[in-house]
N, C-alpha and C positions, 0 to 999 in steps of 0.2 A: 504494500500500500504506500501511497505518497500523498503529499499535500495537493489538494485540488482534484483528487480522483474520486471523491465522494465515497470512499471506502471500497473502490474496485480492487479486485485481487486477480493477479495472473495465476492461472492454474495450468501447470505444465506436467505432462505425463511422459515418462522416459522409457525407452526400451532397455534391455539388459546391457546394451552396448553404449549407454549414456547418450543416445541420440534422441532428440525431441520427436516423439511420435504423435503428440496431440497437444494443442495449446488453445486456451480460451480465456475469456474474462468473466469473472463472477462479480455480481453486485454485492453490496453489504448483506442484503437479505439472503441472496443465494449462498453466500459464504456461511452465514449462520445456519441455514438449513442443512448444508453439506456437513458442517462440523457436528451438528446434532445427530445426523444420520450415521456418521462414522462412529461416534460415541456409542450409539445404540447398537450398531453392528458388532463393535468390539466387546460390548457387555454380553452379547449372546453367545460368544465363543466359549465352549466348555474349557475348563482349566485342565492342563495336562497333569498326569500323576507325577508326584515328586520323584526326582532322580538323584541318587546319591552322587555327589561330585567325585570325579576321578582325575587324578593327576598322572598322566602317562608320559610326561616329559622325561626323556632320557632312558626309558625302559628298554631292556634287552629282552629277548625271548627267555622266559623262565626267571624265577627269582630265588636266590639263595636264602635259606632261613636266617632270620635275625638271631644274633647271639654275640657273645663276647669277642669273637674273632671276625666280626663283620661291622661295616659302617654303611650308613644310608645317605645317598646324595640324590636329590631330585626324584624322590620316591623309588629309587632303585638301590637295592642292597648289594654290597660288594665284599669280597674277601679282603680283610684289612692287610694281610701280609702281601697279597698280590698287588694291590693298588699302591702300597708303599714302595715295593720293588719297581713298579712302573714309574713312579715319581723319580726314583734314583736314576732309572734309565734315561728319562728326559734330560736330566742334568748332565749325564755322561755324554749323551749325544751332542749337546751344546758345547761341552768342553772339547770334544773331538773336532767339531767345526772350527773352533778357535785355533787349534793346533794345525789344522789343514790350511787355514788362512796364513798362519805364520810360516809354514813350509812354502806356500806359494810365493810369499813375499821374499823369502830367503833365496829361492831358486830363480825367480824372475828378476829380482832386483827392484821390484816395485816397493813403494812405501806401504806400510801396513794398511792404511785407510784405502789405498788404491786396490790392494789385494782383497780387502774386505768387500768392496763394491763389486769387483770382478767375480768373486766367489758367489755372492748372492744374486748375480745377474741371471742365474738359472736355479730352479728348485730341484733339478734332477741330479742325484748324486753321481750317476755314471758320467754325465756331461762334465761335472766338476772335476772328476778324477781324470777323465780323458784330456781335458784342457791342461791339467798339470803334467800329464805324461808327454803331451806334445811340446811343452816348454822344456822338459828334461831332454828330449831328443835333439834339441838345438843348443843346449847349454854347453859350457866349457868344463863341466864337472867330470870327474874321472868315471870310468866304466863301473868301478866298484861302488861308487856312491850312487850312480844312477840305478844300478842293479838293486842296491839296498832300498832306495826310495820306492822303486816300482814294486818290490816285494811287499813293502808296507802298504802301498796303495791297493794291491791285490787283497791283502788281509782286511783293509778298511771296507772294500767292496763287499766282501763276504759277510762281515758283521752287519753292514748296512742292509744287505738283502734279508738277513734274518730278522732284523728289526722291522723292515717293511712287511714281511710275512706275518709278523705278530700284530703290528699296529693296524695295518690296513685291511685286515680280513673282516669277515662277518662274525661278530661276537654273539655268544649266547651263554646260557647257564643251564646245564643239565646234569642230573645225577650228582649234585654236590660239587661240580667243577666248572670253572670258567673255560670256555672253548672258543676258538676262532677258526674260521675256514679260510685258508689262503688260496689265492687264485693263480694259476700258471697257464695262461691261455696258449702258450707255445709248446706245452708239454702234452704227452699222451694222457697223463692223469691231470685233468683240468683243475680239480679241487682236492684239497687235502686238509683234514681237520687236525688242529693242534690243541692239545690240552694245556691250558695256561696255568702253571704253578709258580709259586715263589721261587723255587729252585731253577726252573727254566729261565725266568726273567733275570735272576741274579747271575746265572752263568753267562748270559748275554752282556750284562753289566760288566762282569769281570773281563770279558773279551774286549769290550770298549776301553777298559782301563789299560789292557795290554797294547791295544792299537795306539792309545794316547802316548804311552811310554816309548813305543817304537818310533812314533812321529817326532818326539823330543830328541831321540837319538839321531834321527835323520837330519833334523835342523842343526844339531851340534856338528854333525859331519860336514854339512855345507859351510857352516861358520868357520870351522877349522881350515877347510880347503881354501876359503877366500882370505882368511887372515891367519896364516900359519904361525906367525909370531905370537 
């Protein structure tokens, strides 16, 4: 309504695609009659039976029983030891990323910030490692150091693949165990189920720690080669 319109109201009916399908003007009296008709129609609609609210956010297939060894987040219960181990894994993955950046800077001669930006220019670990290998192939480093570094990169690829199988699978909870199905589209066996236990995750964490130490050794080898004194 607007000043000087005498109470006239625009009535616009829209299609599901938000396009105006019908438009007309209603007088003040017509508006009053329509409003009363709508109120009456709404009052005649029977009430729906009450429905218990359900929070399904974050639910996986199946729920582990609650107990002293479990914690609940977003209405989903998890094995405490498993999620703590997964938290440590997240930290170890990040620490390994930092060492790979330091190695890239040491091998290429880039500043650390430049190596950081180059490393995160792709999210694919294979692409990150292949880029570093290509730099090694044209570096002045000795064959022994290049062989040492490539061996470390092969190990990093293996632990990274195991981490991807674990994290990026289809998670569920059955028979008292967390499980994830890994996908291998290029293999004869397209899917394989992994039972996720604290021991399995911590074994992967340990291998990330080994990869971290091997990267530190490789960085030292490059530094000694470049500055023998």
